C-alpha positions as CSV (number, residue, x, y, z in Angstrom):
1,M,-13.3,-30.4,-8.7
2,S,-10.0,-31.5,-10.1
3,W,-6.9,-29.6,-11.0
4,D,-5.0,-29.9,-14.2
5,Y,-1.4,-29.0,-14.3
6,D,0.9,-28.3,-17.2
7,T,4.7,-28.1,-16.6
8,T,7.1,-26.6,-19.0
9,T,10.8,-25.6,-18.9
10,K,12.6,-22.8,-20.6
11,P,16.1,-21.4,-20.5
12,C,17.1,-19.2,-17.6
13,P,18.4,-15.6,-18.1
14,C,22.1,-16.7,-18.1
15,G,21.4,-19.6,-20.5
16,K,23.3,-22.1,-18.4
17,G,20.2,-23.7,-16.7
18,L,16.5,-24.0,-16.8
19,I,13.3,-22.5,-15.3
20,E,10.5,-24.9,-14.5
21,E,7.0,-23.3,-14.7
22,T,3.8,-25.1,-13.6
23,Y,0.4,-23.8,-14.6
24,G,-2.7,-25.2,-13.0
25,S,-6.4,-24.7,-13.5
26,N,-9.6,-26.3,-12.2
27,D,-13.2,-26.7,-13.2
28,W,-14.2,-23.4,-11.4
29,G,-11.8,-21.3,-13.5
30,Q,-9.3,-20.9,-10.7
31,T,-5.6,-20.8,-11.7
32,S,-2.3,-21.4,-10.1
33,Y,1.3,-20.7,-11.1
34,H,4.6,-21.9,-9.7
35,R,8.0,-21.1,-10.9
36,K,11.1,-22.9,-9.9
37,M,14.6,-21.7,-10.8
38,L,16.8,-24.7,-11.6
39,C,19.9,-22.7,-12.3
40,Q,22.0,-22.0,-9.2
41,E,23.6,-18.8,-10.5
42,C,20.3,-17.3,-11.4
43,L,18.7,-18.4,-8.2
44,E,21.4,-16.7,-6.2
45,K,21.0,-13.6,-8.2
46,E,17.2,-13.6,-7.7
47,N,17.6,-14.1,-4.0
48,K,20.0,-11.1,-3.8
49,E,17.7,-8.9,-5.8
50,K,14.8,-10.0,-3.6
51,A,16.7,-9.1,-0.4
52,L,17.6,-5.7,-1.9
53,K,14.0,-5.1,-2.8
54,E,12.9,-6.0,0.7
55,E,15.4,-3.6,2.2
56,R,14.2,-0.8,-0.2
57,H,10.6,-1.5,0.9
58,R,11.6,-1.4,4.6
59,I,13.2,1.9,4.0
60,A,10.2,3.3,2.1
61,I,7.9,2.2,5.0
62,K,10.2,3.8,7.5
63,K,10.2,7.1,5.6
64,T,6.4,7.1,5.4
65,E,6.2,6.5,9.1
66,E,8.6,9.4,9.7
67,A,6.4,11.8,7.6
68,V,3.3,10.8,9.5
69,S,5.0,11.0,12.8
70,Y,6.3,14.5,12.0
71,F,2.8,15.6,11.1
72,K,1.3,14.1,14.3
73,D,4.0,15.8,16.4
74,K,3.5,19.2,14.9
75,Y,-0.1,19.4,13.6
76,F,-2.2,16.8,15.3
77,K,-3.5,19.2,17.9
78,D,-4.8,21.5,15.2
79,F,-6.2,18.6,13.2
80,K,-8.0,17.3,16.2
81,E,-9.4,20.8,17.0
82,R,-11.4,20.6,13.7
83,F,-13.5,17.9,15.3
84,S,-13.9,19.5,18.7
85,N,-17.4,21.0,18.0
86,T,-18.9,17.8,16.7
87,K,-22.0,16.6,18.5
88,N,-22.6,13.3,16.8
89,K,-21.0,10.7,14.4
90,K,-22.5,12.4,11.3
91,D,-20.7,15.6,12.1
92,I,-17.4,13.7,12.4
93,W,-18.1,11.9,9.1
94,T,-19.0,15.2,7.4
95,I,-15.7,16.9,8.5
96,A,-13.7,13.9,7.5
97,C,-15.3,13.9,4.1
98,D,-14.6,17.6,3.7
99,L,-11.0,16.9,4.5
100,G,-10.9,14.2,1.9
101,V,-9.9,11.4,4.3
102,E,-13.2,9.6,4.5
103,N,-14.7,7.9,1.4
104,S,-17.2,5.5,2.8
105,S,-20.9,6.0,3.1
106,L,-22.3,7.2,6.3
107,S,-23.9,3.8,7.1
108,K,-20.6,2.1,6.6
109,F,-18.9,4.7,8.7
110,Y,-21.4,3.9,11.5
111,N,-20.5,0.2,11.3
112,Y,-16.7,0.7,11.9
113,F,-16.7,3.8,14.0
114,K,-15.2,3.2,17.4
115,S,-14.7,6.4,19.3
116,K,-14.0,9.9,18.2
117,D,-10.4,10.0,19.5
118,E,-9.6,6.6,18.0
119,Y,-11.1,7.6,14.7
120,I,-9.2,10.9,14.6
121,E,-5.9,9.1,15.5
122,E,-6.5,6.4,12.8
123,I,-7.2,8.7,9.9
124,I,-3.8,10.3,10.1
125,R,-1.9,7.8,8.0
126,W,0.3,7.8,4.9
127,D,-2.5,7.4,2.3
128,N,-4.4,10.4,3.7
129,L,-1.4,12.7,4.7
130,K,-1.2,14.8,1.5
131,K,-4.9,15.4,1.5
132,V,-4.9,16.5,5.1
133,M,-1.9,18.8,4.5
134,K,-3.6,20.4,1.5
135,N,-7.0,20.8,3.2
136,M,-5.4,22.3,6.3
137,G,-3.4,24.7,4.3
138,I,-0.1,23.5,5.8
139,N,3.0,25.1,4.3
140,D,5.9,23.4,6.0
141,K,9.0,22.9,4.0
142,E,10.3,20.2,6.3
143,L,7.1,18.2,6.1
144,D,7.0,18.7,2.3
145,N,10.5,17.4,2.1
146,L,9.7,14.4,4.3
147,Y,6.6,13.7,2.3
148,E,8.4,13.9,-1.1
149,D,11.3,11.7,0.1
150,A,8.9,9.1,1.4
151,Y,6.7,9.3,-1.8
152,N,9.8,8.8,-4.0
153,H,10.8,5.7,-2.1
154,K,7.3,4.3,-1.9
155,K,6.1,5.0,-5.5
156,P,7.8,2.1,-7.2
157,F,6.2,-0.3,-4.8
158,D,2.8,1.3,-5.3
159,D,3.2,1.2,-9.1
160,E,4.2,-2.5,-8.9
161,F,1.2,-3.3,-6.7
162,N,-1.2,-1.3,-9.0
163,A,0.1,-3.1,-12.1
164,W,-0.3,-6.5,-10.4
165,A,-3.9,-5.6,-9.3
166,Y,-4.8,-4.5,-12.8
167,R,-3.4,-7.7,-14.3
168,R,-5.3,-9.7,-11.8
169,A,-8.5,-7.9,-12.4
170,K,-8.1,-8.5,-16.1
171,G,-7.5,-12.2,-15.4
172,K,-3.9,-12.2,-16.6
């Protein structure tokens, strides 16, 4: 299996330098791409933008953690109470499915289920929080505000990831 590489250059955004792009492919249909900024001005600008983006992402993650933490502090006991009368794993899975926080099959659930307490602790996370709030009928303005603030900070990163995943799935 050998790789073939094709290197091209094009003008950078400021027009003072170049961008070197290397595309690679092999006999198995795998591809690679490498981009090298040869213009110092544009490289510095890209590095600054990257650092700002990383800071925005760090803030978004912190905000999601704050919303989840607030929920756990105030509502975890009530949430855990929903699982108190369960007698077996299937009952736990059924309640989790009804709450909208479990989407795997029962057999898959059995494979990764650890303990009841660990499972209940693990399902309270950012991607399940809104479903749990809705299904528990929670009407808490502070939690709503925390959730909306975190959502607004996190959405651009989720959109970017989803677009990347879509392009990758389409082979682009």
